[in-house]
N, C-alpha and C positions, 0 to 999 in steps of 0.2 A: 181485734186483729184486722178486720176489714178497713176500719178507719185509719189505723196505723200504716198499713201497707199502701192504701190508695193515696195517702198524703206524701209518700216518699217521692223524691225526684231523682231518678237515676238515668242519666244519659251516658251510655257507654258506647265506645266505638266497637266495630265488629271484632277487632282483635282483643280488646279488653273483655268483651262479652265471652268469647271463646275461652280465654284464660280463666275468667271467673267461673265459668261452668265446669271446666276441668277440675279446678280446685274444689268446687262444691261436690263434684262427683267423688273425688278422692276422700273428702271428709265423710261423706255418707258411707262409702265402702269401709273406711276405718271404723265407723260406728256400727258396722255390720247391719246396715239397712238394706233390705232387698230392693231390687229394681233401682239402683243408684242413678243410672243414666237418665231414665225417664223422670225420676223424681227431681233430679238436678235441673232438667229442662223446665219442669213445671214450677219449681221454686224461682227460677230466673224469670219466668213469664209473669209471676205475681209479685216480683221484687221482694221475696221473702228470704233471700239468701243472707240478709244482714243479721238475722237473729236465729241462726240455725240451732243453737243450743236449746232455745225455748221450744223449738218444734220437734226435736228428736223424740220425745215420748209419744207424740202424735204419729210420727212417721213409722214408729215400730208397730202401730196397730194395723190390723189387716185391711181396714178401709181407709188408711191414711192417704193413699193416692186419690181415691174417689173424693175425699174431703177437699184436697187441694184443687182438684178439677172443678168442683162446685164453687170453691172460693174464687177461682180464676174467672168463672162465668159471672159471678156477682160483681167482681171488680170491673170486668168489661162493661157491664151494664151501668155501673156508677160512672166510669170514665166517659161512656157515650152520653150519659145525662149531663155531665159537666161540659162536654164539647158542645152539646146543643145549647146549653145556657150561655156559653161564651159566644157562640155564633149569633144567638138571638140578641145579645147585648151589643155586639158589633153592628148587626143589621139595624138596630134601633139608632145607634149613633150615626150611621150612614143616612138613614131616612131623615133624621133631624138635620143633618148637614145639608142634604138636598133641599129640604123645605126652607132652611135659612138662606141658602144660596139663591133659590128661586123667588124669594120674597122681595118684590120690587116696590120702591117707594113711588106711588102714583101721584102723590101731592107735589113732588118736585122740591120739597123743602129738606134741608139738611137735618140729620138726626144725630142723636148721641150714639157713638160707635165705640164699642169695646174692641180694641185692636187685637188683644190676645184671643178673644173668642172668634174674631174674624179670621185670624190666621189658622186657628185650630179647625174651623169649618173646612177650609181648603185642604189641610193636611188629612182630615178624615176622608174627604172625597178621593184623595190620592193614596189612601191607605193600602189598597191592593197592589199598586205599583211600587210603593215605597218598601213594602215588606219583602220584596223579591231579592233585594240586595243592597238597599240604601239605609244607612244608619242616620237617624235624625237626632240632632243635638239642639236642645232648646235652652234658651236663657232669657226668661221674661222678667222684666222689672215691673212692679205695680205702678201703673201710671194712670192719670185721669182719662176718662173717655174724651174723644175728640168730636167735633161737629163735622159730619160728612155724609156721604151717600154710601150706605153699606154695600149695595149691589155692585157699585162701581169699584169700591176698594177690594171687594172679593175678586173682581176681574184682574186687578193688579197683582194680588198674591197668586192667583191661579196661573197667570202668564209667567211670572218670574219663577215659580216652583216648577212649572212644566218645562221651561227652558233649562232649568238646573238639572232636572231628571234626564233630559235628552243629552245634555252636555256630558253627563257621567256615564252614559250608556247603560242606565238602569242599575248601576252599582257604584257605590262610593259613600261619601259623607255629605250630608246636607245640614247646614247650620242656620238657625233662625234666632236672632237676638232682638229684643224689644227694650228700648231704653228711653228715658226722658232727658232731653237736652234743654238748653236755655229757651224757654217758650215754645218747645216743639217736642214731638214724639219721633223717634228714629226706629225704623224697622229695617233690619239688615238681613239679607238672605245670601248665603254663601254656599258654594259647592266645590267639590274636588275634581271637577271635570277637566276638559282639555284646555280651558282658557280661551280668551278672545284676543286675537291679534290687534295691535294698535290701529292698523288701517281699518279694521272692522269697527272698533270702538268709536272711531271718528264719525261713522255713518250709521251706526246701529239704530238710532232713534229717528232716522229719516223715513218718511212713509214709503212703502213698497220696497224698501231695501231688505234683501234677504240673502243668506248664504246657503239656504237649503235648495235641494234640487227642484226643478219645476213641478208644480202640483203639490208640494209638501209644505209650502209656507207662503203666506200672502205678503209678508213684509210689513204688516200693520200692527203686529202684536205690541212691540215696544213703543211704536208711535202712539198707540192708544193708551198704553201705560203712562207715558209722559204727559199726554193731554189730561188724563184723569188726575194725576198727581198735581199738575199745575192748576187744574180747576179747583182743587182743594187748597190752593195757596201754598203748595209745597214744591219740592224739587227732588230729582232723582240723580244719583251719581253712581259711577261704576269704577271698580279697580280690578284688574285682572292680570294674571300671569299663568304660566302652565301649572295645572293641577290646583288652581285656586282662583275663583272669581267671586266678587262680592258686590251686590247691588244694595244701595242704601236709599230708602225712601224717607224723606224728612217732611213731616206734616205739622202744621201749627196746632198748638193746643187751643181749646176753647178759651175765650177771653177770661172767664172766671178762673179757670185753672192756671192760665198764664199769670194773672194778677196775684194769685195765691203763691205761685212759685217765686215771683219777684219779691214778694213780702218776706218769704222764707230766706231768700238769698241775702236780702238787706239785713235781716236779723242775724244771719250767720257770718256776716262780714267780720274779718279779723280773727276768725276762729279756725282758719285753715280749711273751710269747707269749699268744695267746688264740684262742678259737674263733670263726671266722667262721661264718655260717650262720643268724643270727637273722633275724627277719622282714624288717627293713629291708634287710639285705644281700641276701637272696634276692630281694626286690622289685626292687632296683637291678639285680641280675644278670639277671633275667628281662626287665626293661624293655629292656635292651641286646640280649638274645637274640631276643626276640619282636617288639619294636617297632622295633629298629634304632637 
């Protein structure tokens, strides 16, 4: 019984809970069970209201209420243990993400970078902010690793995700898509925030340009993002309208991966195969993910 009841997921509104308790009390009174009100509360507390027929013989015993109270305490202990395990697992992920984010390449040489892992590192660091009211939509395509500087790419994702969270006022939809294009990897980050006016879009990558109040923004965030992306041989583009903004970072694949892709494309010529992931395709995908 302990296992069965602890595994049940029952999320009821206050109104549903009151209605369920009254129905349970009436069923207990009909079955001539003494102390129907207190028993109904206890049964609701341990989520045992679903199999009342099985419990009726026990509830007719003199020590039935004491048994349920004991069961309730055991369930509380089990749930507390599960909460501790979940918290420990989350803490472990955050520590791993922090260690990954703080690991700098002192040799100055480009390394193999797994873009999905890089994105997930930053999402983990922002987990506490995201869970307050932002729904994250992921769509990752399996693509080869690229050659790059992991710490700098982490700064790119952190800046873009941070801006998206601020644009949404900590509530909305955040979409992240990873796709492979012709000779490149495409990382797109979209949000359902307020949008960026065209006049701002024209200057947003300029150094020291900011729309934030004095003291809240240096105006260097997107300038640094652009410089990092260009250092990797890529480029960044933006499209925005009210309730929808999408930044797309395009990075070149490693030479071996690009050559393998080119060979696959040659082999697939004439068979109707093609690369999805152009701007229009990404825009349609994000419109579905972020706007619904």
